[in-house]
KOLDOLO-493599 format. One record per residue: residue in three letters; x, y negated, z negated of N, C-alpha, C in turn; residue number from 1. Coordinates in Angstrom, 2 decimals. Each point is the difference from the previous one (the first is absolute). Layout:
+-----+---------+---------+---------+---------+---------+---------+---------+---------+---------+-----+
| res |      nX |      nY |      nZ |     caX |     caY |     caZ |      cX |      cY |      cZ |   n |
+-----+---------+---------+---------+---------+---------+---------+---------+---------+---------+-----+
| ala |       X |       Y |       Z |       X |       Y |       Z |       X |       Y |       Z | NUM |
...
+-----+---------+---------+---------+---------+---------+---------+---------+---------+---------+-----+
END
This chain:
+-----+---------+---------+---------+---------+---------+---------+---------+---------+---------+-----+
| res |      nX |      nY |      nZ |     caX |     caY |     caZ |      cX |      cY |      cZ |   n |
+-----+---------+---------+---------+---------+---------+---------+---------+---------+---------+-----+
| met |   31.42 |  -77.91 |   45.20 |   -1.33 |    0.53 |   -0.02 |   -0.95 |   -1.13 |    0.42 |   1 |
| lys |   -0.75 |    0.27 |    1.01 |   -0.87 |   -1.02 |    0.61 |   -1.32 |   -0.14 |   -0.77 |   2 |
| ile |   -0.32 |   -1.24 |   -0.36 |   -1.29 |   -0.32 |   -0.61 |   -1.00 |   -0.27 |    1.12 |   3 |
| thr |   -1.15 |    0.63 |   -0.08 |   -1.10 |   -0.27 |    0.91 |   -1.12 |   -0.59 |   -0.85 |   4 |
| leu |   -0.22 |   -1.29 |    0.17 |   -0.98 |   -0.70 |   -0.83 |   -1.35 |    0.70 |    0.03 |   5 |
| lys |   -0.62 |    0.08 |   -1.15 |   -1.33 |    0.58 |   -0.21 |   -0.06 |    1.50 |    0.22 |   6 |
| ser |    1.11 |    0.62 |    0.41 |   -0.02 |    1.43 |    0.31 |    0.92 |    0.84 |   -0.86 |   7 |
| gly |    1.22 |   -0.48 |   -0.23 |    0.94 |    0.81 |   -0.78 |    1.44 |   -0.37 |    0.27 |   8 |
| ile |    0.88 |    0.96 |   -0.23 |    1.43 |   -0.21 |    0.13 |    0.65 |    1.27 |    0.52 |   9 |
| gly |    0.93 |   -0.13 |    0.91 |    0.62 |    1.17 |    0.59 |   -1.06 |    0.91 |    0.59 |  10 |
| gln |    0.07 |    1.27 |   -0.36 |   -1.00 |    0.97 |    0.47 |   -1.22 |    0.08 |   -0.91 |  11 |
| leu |   -0.01 |   -0.77 |   -1.07 |   -1.06 |    0.09 |   -0.98 |   -1.15 |   -0.95 |    0.33 |  12 |
| leu |   -1.22 |    0.51 |   -0.08 |   -1.20 |   -0.79 |    0.24 |   -0.85 |   -0.02 |   -1.27 |  13 |
| phe |   -0.61 |   -1.15 |   -0.26 |   -0.89 |   -0.09 |   -1.13 |   -1.16 |    0.97 |    0.18 |  14 |
| gly |   -0.28 |    0.77 |   -1.04 |   -1.04 |    1.00 |    0.05 |    0.54 |    1.42 |    0.00 |  15 |
| met |    1.30 |    0.16 |    0.24 |    0.60 |    1.33 |   -0.05 |   -0.12 |    0.56 |   -1.42 |  16 |
| lys |   -0.05 |    1.31 |   -0.07 |   -0.01 |    0.69 |   -1.28 |    1.43 |    0.45 |   -0.33 |  17 |
| glu |    0.19 |    0.46 |   -1.20 |    1.33 |    0.43 |   -0.44 |    0.60 |    1.02 |    0.96 |  18 |
| lys |   -0.80 |    0.98 |    0.39 |    0.52 |    1.06 |    0.87 |    0.49 |   -0.55 |    1.34 |  19 |
| asp |   -0.68 |   -1.05 |    0.49 |    0.40 |   -0.61 |    1.27 |    1.38 |   -0.66 |   -0.13 |  20 |
| val |    0.19 |   -0.69 |   -1.11 |    1.28 |   -0.67 |   -0.24 |    1.11 |    1.03 |   -0.21 |  21 |
| val |   -0.27 |    1.03 |   -0.77 |    0.99 |    1.05 |   -0.25 |    0.39 |    0.69 |    1.30 |  22 |
| ser |   -0.94 |    0.17 |    0.92 |    0.33 |    0.65 |    1.28 |    0.96 |   -0.86 |    0.83 |  23 |
| ile |    0.02 |   -1.30 |   -0.26 |    0.90 |   -0.90 |    0.74 |    1.34 |   -0.16 |   -0.72 |  24 |
| tyr |   -0.04 |   -0.32 |   -1.30 |    1.22 |   -0.35 |   -0.74 |    0.45 |    1.04 |   -1.01 |  25 |
| gly |   -0.77 |    1.08 |   -0.15 |    0.36 |    0.99 |   -1.01 |   -0.47 |   -0.44 |   -1.37 |  26 |
| glu |    0.36 |    0.80 |   -1.00 |   -0.40 |   -0.31 |   -1.37 |    0.68 |   -1.28 |   -0.47 |  27 |
| pro |   -0.70 |   -0.81 |   -0.79 |    0.62 |   -1.23 |   -0.49 |    1.08 |    0.31 |   -1.04 |  28 |
| asp |    0.88 |   -0.97 |   -0.22 |    1.03 |    0.15 |   -1.03 |   -0.62 |   -0.06 |   -1.39 |  29 |
| arg |   -1.09 |   -0.71 |   -0.11 |   -0.72 |   -0.10 |   -1.26 |   -1.48 |   -0.20 |    0.29 |  30 |
| lys |   -0.83 |    0.61 |   -0.84 |   -1.45 |   -0.11 |    0.14 |   -0.57 |   -0.19 |   -1.40 |  31 |
| tyr |   -0.90 |   -0.98 |   -0.15 |   -0.62 |   -0.24 |   -1.30 |   -1.34 |   -0.70 |    0.18 |  32 |
| lys |   -0.74 |   -0.13 |   -1.10 |   -1.26 |   -0.73 |    0.01 |    0.17 |   -1.30 |   -0.76 |  33 |
| asp |   -0.61 |   -1.06 |    0.52 |    0.05 |   -1.28 |   -0.70 |   -1.16 |   -0.09 |   -0.99 |  34 |
| asp |   -0.16 |   -1.15 |   -0.62 |   -1.04 |   -0.19 |   -1.02 |   -1.41 |    0.15 |    0.54 |  35 |
| glu |   -0.18 |   -0.17 |    1.30 |   -1.32 |    0.12 |    0.62 |   -0.23 |    1.37 |    0.62 |  36 |
| lys |    0.89 |    0.94 |   -0.30 |   -0.07 |    1.39 |    0.50 |    0.31 |    0.13 |    1.49 |  37 |
| asn |    0.53 |   -1.08 |    0.62 |    0.47 |    0.10 |    1.37 |    1.25 |    0.86 |    0.03 |  38 |
| ile |    0.25 |    0.67 |    1.10 |    1.22 |    0.80 |    0.15 |    1.04 |   -0.84 |    0.73 |  39 |
| ile |    1.19 |   -0.03 |   -0.56 |    1.11 |   -0.78 |    0.56 |    1.08 |    0.97 |    0.48 |  40 |
| tyr |    0.47 |   -0.22 |    1.23 |    1.14 |    0.74 |    0.55 |    1.16 |   -0.97 |    0.15 |  41 |
| leu |    1.18 |    0.44 |   -0.39 |    1.23 |   -0.76 |    0.23 |    0.91 |    0.79 |    0.91 |  42 |
| tyr |    0.45 |   -0.65 |    1.06 |    0.98 |    0.57 |    0.92 |    1.25 |   -0.88 |   -0.09 |  43 |
| asn |    1.01 |    0.48 |   -0.73 |    1.18 |   -0.81 |   -0.27 |    0.77 |   -0.40 |    1.26 |  44 |
| ser |    0.27 |    0.94 |    0.88 |    0.82 |   -0.30 |    1.17 |   -0.70 |   -0.96 |    0.96 |  45 |
| lys |   -1.32 |    0.02 |    0.00 |   -0.76 |   -0.90 |    0.87 |   -0.37 |   -1.30 |   -0.71 |  46 |
| lys |    0.25 |   -0.04 |   -1.32 |   -0.37 |   -1.15 |   -0.84 |   -1.47 |   -0.34 |    0.17 |  47 |
| leu |   -0.81 |    1.04 |   -0.20 |   -1.46 |   -0.11 |    0.13 |   -0.69 |    0.40 |   -1.30 |  48 |
| arg |   -1.03 |   -0.77 |   -0.35 |   -0.90 |    0.35 |   -1.09 |   -1.40 |    0.02 |    0.62 |  49 |
| leu |   -0.64 |    1.15 |   -0.05 |   -1.30 |    0.20 |    0.63 |   -1.06 |    0.22 |   -1.07 |  50 |
| thr |   -1.15 |   -0.64 |    0.15 |   -1.09 |    0.16 |   -0.95 |   -1.20 |    0.63 |    0.70 |  51 |
| phe |   -0.45 |    1.11 |   -0.57 |   -1.20 |    0.69 |    0.47 |   -1.10 |   -0.34 |   -1.01 |  52 |
| tyr |   -1.05 |   -0.68 |    0.45 |   -1.04 |   -0.51 |   -0.89 |   -0.93 |    1.10 |   -0.51 |  53 |
| ala |   -0.08 |    0.12 |   -1.32 |   -0.86 |    1.00 |   -0.63 |   -1.46 |   -0.22 |    0.36 |  54 |
| asp |   -0.44 |   -1.25 |    0.01 |   -1.42 |   -0.27 |    0.26 |   -0.35 |    0.03 |    1.49 |  55 |
| glu |    0.97 |    0.35 |    0.83 |   -0.24 |    0.13 |    1.45 |    0.42 |    1.39 |    0.49 |  56 |
| asp |   -0.22 |    1.01 |   -0.84 |    0.32 |    1.39 |    0.34 |    1.48 |    0.19 |    0.30 |  57 |
| phe |    0.84 |   -0.76 |   -0.70 |    1.46 |    0.08 |    0.09 |    0.51 |   -0.22 |    1.42 |  58 |
| lys |   -0.52 |   -1.05 |    0.63 |    0.51 |   -0.43 |    1.31 |    1.11 |   -1.01 |   -0.21 |  59 |
| leu |    0.98 |    0.02 |    0.91 |    1.09 |   -0.97 |   -0.05 |   -0.57 |   -1.38 |    0.22 |  60 |
| gly |    0.18 |   -0.87 |   -1.00 |   -0.59 |   -1.33 |    0.09 |    0.97 |   -1.14 |   -0.21 |  61 |
| tyr |    1.22 |    0.30 |   -0.51 |    0.93 |   -1.09 |   -0.31 |    1.43 |    0.50 |    0.15 |  62 |
| val |    0.85 |   -0.85 |    0.55 |    1.40 |    0.35 |    0.24 |    0.88 |   -1.14 |   -0.48 |  63 |
| ile |    1.07 |    0.35 |   -0.70 |    1.05 |   -0.95 |   -0.34 |    1.27 |    0.52 |    0.65 |  64 |
| ala |    0.66 |   -0.86 |    0.78 |    1.19 |    0.42 |    0.74 |    1.12 |   -1.02 |   -0.18 |  65 |
| ser |    1.22 |    0.51 |   -0.10 |    1.15 |   -0.91 |   -0.14 |    1.23 |    0.49 |    0.77 |  66 |
| gly |   -0.18 |    0.90 |    0.93 |    1.12 |    0.53 |    0.76 |    0.64 |   -1.04 |    0.91 |  67 |
| ala |    1.28 |    0.18 |    0.27 |    0.75 |   -0.92 |    0.87 |   -0.51 |    0.04 |    1.43 |  68 |
| asp |   -0.73 |    1.06 |    0.37 |   -0.49 |    0.16 |    1.37 |   -1.42 |   -0.54 |    0.20 |  69 |
| leu |   -0.52 |   -0.74 |   -0.97 |   -1.36 |   -0.51 |    0.04 |   -0.15 |   -1.08 |    1.06 |  70 |
| thr |   -0.98 |    0.17 |    0.92 |   -0.21 |   -0.98 |    1.07 |   -1.49 |   -0.34 |    0.16 |  71 |
| leu |   -0.23 |   -1.19 |    0.52 |   -1.33 |   -0.44 |    0.39 |    0.19 |   -0.86 |    1.23 |  72 |
| phe |   -0.77 |    0.24 |    1.04 |    0.15 |   -0.68 |    1.29 |    1.43 |    0.13 |    0.52 |  73 |
| asp |    0.55 |    1.21 |   -0.16 |    1.37 |    0.33 |    0.44 |    1.05 |   -0.89 |   -0.66 |  74 |
| thr |   -0.31 |   -0.55 |   -1.16 |    0.92 |   -0.88 |   -0.72 |    0.35 |    0.63 |   -1.34 |  75 |
| pro |    1.30 |    0.20 |   -0.28 |    0.40 |    0.52 |   -1.32 |   -0.43 |   -0.97 |   -1.10 |  76 |
| leu |   -0.40 |    0.56 |   -1.15 |   -0.52 |   -0.82 |   -1.09 |    0.90 |   -0.02 |   -1.24 |  77 |
| thr |    0.37 |    1.18 |   -0.49 |    0.70 |    0.09 |   -1.27 |    1.34 |   -0.73 |    0.05 |  78 |
| gly |    0.19 |   -0.86 |   -0.99 |    1.24 |   -0.76 |   -0.09 |    0.00 |   -1.27 |    0.83 |  79 |
| lys |   -1.06 |   -0.24 |    0.74 |   -0.09 |   -1.19 |    0.86 |   -0.64 |   -1.15 |   -0.78 |  80 |
| ser |    0.34 |   -1.21 |    0.38 |   -0.54 |   -1.19 |   -0.63 |   -1.47 |   -0.19 |    0.39 |  81 |
| trp |   -0.83 |   -0.32 |   -1.00 |   -1.41 |   -0.28 |    0.27 |   -0.13 |   -1.15 |    1.00 |  82 |
| asp |    0.86 |   -1.00 |   -0.12 |   -0.06 |   -1.15 |    0.90 |    0.27 |    0.38 |    1.45 |  83 |
| asn |    0.75 |    1.07 |    0.22 |    0.25 |    0.48 |    1.36 |   -1.10 |    0.93 |    0.50 |  84 |
| ile |   -0.61 |    0.75 |   -0.91 |   -1.04 |    0.97 |    0.39 |   -1.36 |   -0.66 |    0.16 |  85 |
| ala |   -0.33 |   -0.99 |   -0.81 |   -1.33 |   -0.64 |    0.05 |   -0.36 |   -0.50 |    1.39 |  86 |
| pro |    0.92 |   -0.65 |    0.74 |   -0.36 |   -0.44 |    1.35 |   -0.28 |    1.17 |    0.97 |  87 |
| val |    0.72 |    1.11 |   -0.18 |   -0.24 |    1.18 |    0.84 |   -1.41 |    0.53 |   -0.27 |  88 |
| leu |   -0.37 |    0.03 |   -1.26 |   -1.34 |    0.46 |   -0.37 |   -1.06 |   -0.93 |    0.57 |  89 |
| ala |    0.21 |   -1.29 |   -0.14 |   -0.96 |   -0.99 |    0.52 |   -0.16 |    0.11 |    1.51 |  90 |
| asn |    1.10 |    0.25 |    0.71 |   -0.05 |    0.16 |    1.46 |   -0.80 |    1.23 |    0.41 |  91 |
| asn |   -0.19 |    0.93 |   -0.95 |   -0.78 |    1.21 |    0.24 |   -1.35 |   -0.06 |   -0.72 |  92 |
| asn |   -0.47 |   -1.24 |   -0.26 |   -1.30 |   -0.25 |   -0.63 |   -0.13 |    0.58 |   -1.40 |  93 |
| leu |    1.11 |    0.13 |   -0.70 |   -0.03 |    0.41 |   -1.40 |    0.43 |   -1.22 |   -0.82 |  94 |
| lys |   -0.99 |   -0.70 |   -0.50 |    0.26 |   -1.23 |   -0.74 |   -1.02 |   -0.13 |   -1.11 |  95 |
| asp |   -0.13 |   -1.15 |   -0.57 |   -0.92 |   -0.24 |   -1.11 |    0.34 |    0.88 |   -1.20 |  96 |
| phe |    1.18 |   -0.21 |   -0.53 |    0.46 |    0.75 |   -1.16 |   -0.30 |   -0.76 |   -1.29 |  97 |
| glu |   -0.44 |    0.73 |   -1.00 |   -0.07 |   -0.53 |   -1.35 |    1.34 |    0.36 |   -0.65 |  98 |
| asp |    0.60 |   -0.96 |   -0.70 |    1.25 |    0.34 |   -0.66 |   -0.14 |   -0.13 |   -1.50 |  99 |
| glu |    0.64 |    0.91 |   -0.69 |   -0.02 |    0.03 |   -1.45 |    1.41 |    0.30 |   -0.49 | 100 |
| ala |    0.54 |   -0.89 |   -0.81 |    1.34 |    0.17 |   -0.53 |   -0.08 |    0.38 |   -1.47 | 101 |
| phe |    0.84 |    0.96 |   -0.37 |    0.16 |    0.36 |   -1.39 |    1.43 |    0.50 |   -0.19 | 102 |
| asp |    0.62 |   -0.46 |   -1.07 |    1.38 |    0.31 |   -0.28 |    0.85 |   -0.33 |    1.23 | 103 |
| ser |    0.75 |    0.95 |    0.53 |    0.86 |   -0.27 |    1.16 |   -0.62 |    0.41 |    1.32 | 104 |
| val |   -1.26 |    0.41 |   -0.03 |   -0.66 |    0.57 |    1.18 |   -1.16 |   -0.88 |    0.46 | 105 |
| thr |   -0.13 |   -0.11 |    1.33 |   -1.17 |   -0.64 |    0.59 |   -0.68 |    1.02 |    0.91 | 106 |
| asn |   -1.30 |    0.16 |   -0.17 |   -0.79 |    0.87 |    0.87 |   -0.73 |   -0.86 |    1.02 | 107 |
| tyr |    0.04 |    0.41 |    1.26 |   -0.75 |   -0.63 |    1.08 |   -1.04 |    1.01 |    0.46 | 108 |
| phe |   -1.27 |   -0.33 |   -0.24 |   -1.10 |    0.94 |    0.22 |   -0.91 |   -0.50 |    1.11 | 109 |
| asn |   -0.29 |    0.90 |    0.95 |   -0.97 |   -0.27 |    1.06 |   -1.13 |    1.00 |   -0.18 | 110 |
| glu |   -1.15 |   -0.51 |   -0.44 |   -1.12 |    0.87 |   -0.36 |   -0.63 |    0.70 |    1.20 | 111 |
| ser |   -0.13 |   -0.67 |    1.13 |   -0.68 |    0.62 |    1.14 |    0.74 |    1.22 |    0.53 | 112 |
| asn |    1.30 |    0.06 |   -0.22 |    0.79 |    1.17 |    0.40 |    0.47 |    0.81 |   -1.21 | 113 |
| trp |   -0.36 |   -0.42 |   -1.17 |    0.37 |    0.58 |   -1.28 |    1.49 |    0.38 |   -0.03 | 114 |
| ile |    0.83 |   -1.03 |    0.12 |    1.45 |    0.20 |   -0.02 |    0.63 |   -1.04 |   -0.92 | 115 |
| ile |    0.97 |    0.45 |   -0.78 |    0.75 |   -0.86 |   -0.91 |    1.48 |    0.14 |    0.33 | 116 |
| phe |    0.65 |   -1.14 |    0.18 |    1.44 |   -0.05 |    0.14 |    0.55 |   -0.48 |   -1.32 | 117 |
| gln |    0.84 |    0.79 |   -0.63 |    0.58 |   -0.39 |   -1.27 |    1.41 |   -0.53 |    0.26 | 118 |
| val |    0.23 |   -1.23 |   -0.45 |    1.26 |   -0.70 |    0.27 |    0.69 |   -0.32 |   -1.32 | 119 |
| glu |    1.29 |    0.34 |   -0.06 |    0.81 |   -0.35 |   -1.15 |    1.33 |   -0.54 |    0.49 | 120 |
| phe |    0.44 |   -1.09 |   -0.61 |    1.24 |   -0.66 |    0.42 |    0.00 |   -0.28 |    1.49 | 121 |
| glu |   -1.18 |   -0.43 |    0.48 |   -0.24 |   -0.42 |    1.38 |    0.07 |    1.13 |    1.03 | 122 |
| glu |   -0.02 |    1.26 |   -0.45 |    0.02 |    1.14 |    0.92 |   -1.18 |    0.91 |   -0.26 | 123 |
| ile |   -0.54 |    0.56 |    1.06 |   -1.08 |    0.99 |   -0.12 |    0.59 |    1.27 |   -0.60 | 124 |
| ile |   -0.56 |    0.41 |   -1.13 |    0.51 |    1.20 |   -0.66 |   -0.94 |    1.20 |    0.16 | 125 |
| arg |   -1.28 |   -0.27 |    0.23 |   -0.92 |    1.10 |    0.25 |   -1.30 |   -0.52 |    0.60 | 126 |
| val |   -0.74 |    0.93 |    0.58 |   -1.28 |   -0.32 |    0.62 |   -1.04 |    0.98 |   -0.55 | 127 |
| glu |   -1.15 |   -0.55 |   -0.34 |   -1.12 |    0.82 |   -0.45 |   -1.13 |   -0.16 |    1.00 | 128 |
| leu |   -0.62 |    1.10 |    0.36 |   -1.13 |   -0.08 |    0.90 |   -1.07 |    0.99 |   -0.41 | 129 |
| gly |   -1.23 |   -0.41 |    0.22 |   -1.12 |    0.84 |   -0.39 |   -1.02 |    0.12 |    1.10 | 130 |
| ala |   -0.84 |    1.01 |   -0.15 |   -1.12 |    0.16 |    0.92 |   -0.91 |   -1.21 |   -0.16 | 131 |
| val |   -0.53 |   -0.49 |    1.11 |   -0.85 |   -1.19 |   -0.04 |   -1.46 |    0.41 |   -0.22 | 132 |
| ile |   -0.78 |   -0.97 |   -0.45 |   -1.43 |    0.18 |   -0.24 |   -0.75 |   -0.55 |    1.21 | 133 |
| asn |   -0.96 |    0.75 |    0.51 |   -0.75 |   -0.44 |    1.18 |   -1.22 |   -0.85 |   -0.39 | 134 |
| ala |   -0.79 |   -0.37 |    0.98 |   -1.17 |   -0.86 |   -0.22 |   -1.07 |    0.68 |   -0.86 | 135 |
| lys |    0.01 |    1.33 |   -0.07 |   -0.95 |    0.74 |   -0.83 |    0.50 |    0.15 |   -1.44 | 136 |
| asp |    1.12 |   -0.69 |   -0.31 |    0.62 |    0.04 |   -1.32 |    0.50 |    1.41 |   -0.34 | 137 |
| glu |    0.49 |    0.70 |    1.04 |    0.57 |    1.33 |   -0.16 |    1.40 |   -0.01 |    0.57 | 138 |
| phe |    0.83 |    0.96 |   -0.43 |    1.33 |    0.11 |    0.59 |   -0.11 |    0.37 |    1.47 | 139 |
| asp |    0.84 |   -0.58 |    0.79 |    0.06 |    0.27 |    1.44 |    1.10 |    1.03 |    0.23 | 140 |
| trp |   -0.33 |    1.26 |   -0.26 |    0.98 |    1.08 |    0.13 |    0.40 |    0.20 |    1.45 | 141 |
| lys |    1.27 |    0.28 |    0.21 |    0.53 |    0.18 |    1.36 |    0.27 |    1.46 |    0.33 | 142 |
| tyr |   -0.25 |    0.89 |   -0.95 |    0.26 |    1.42 |    0.22 |   -1.22 |    0.79 |   -0.40 | 143 |
+-----+---------+---------+---------+---------+---------+---------+---------+---------+---------+-----+
END
């Protein structure tokens, strides 16, 4: 599943509503609300967790993905070493990561693209990406 920075993942674009996502992937395997009343969709076979923001009229605003088919810049990510992927990202002007380690996991976060690479035992285990905020301090919806 191809990550498109600042826009989305696969066929999904930030700003889509639930009905838009369901028309592409069908009903989720699980649907629930989090503590902030956001709606969460889980698609097990795609290894996707989608968050529709309650305070933004339930638009798709955040994605967590861990599928084996996850790519960025035509480069597979899941299960790959951060040390091997970081130079590929830098060559595509994706750099300046803040890193935070806790327990066995290190997160590499790039705020300008709102993307987090989660690394455990030196391998990327999942990627989180969110809709970015524009100069007007609003979400930059792509749909």
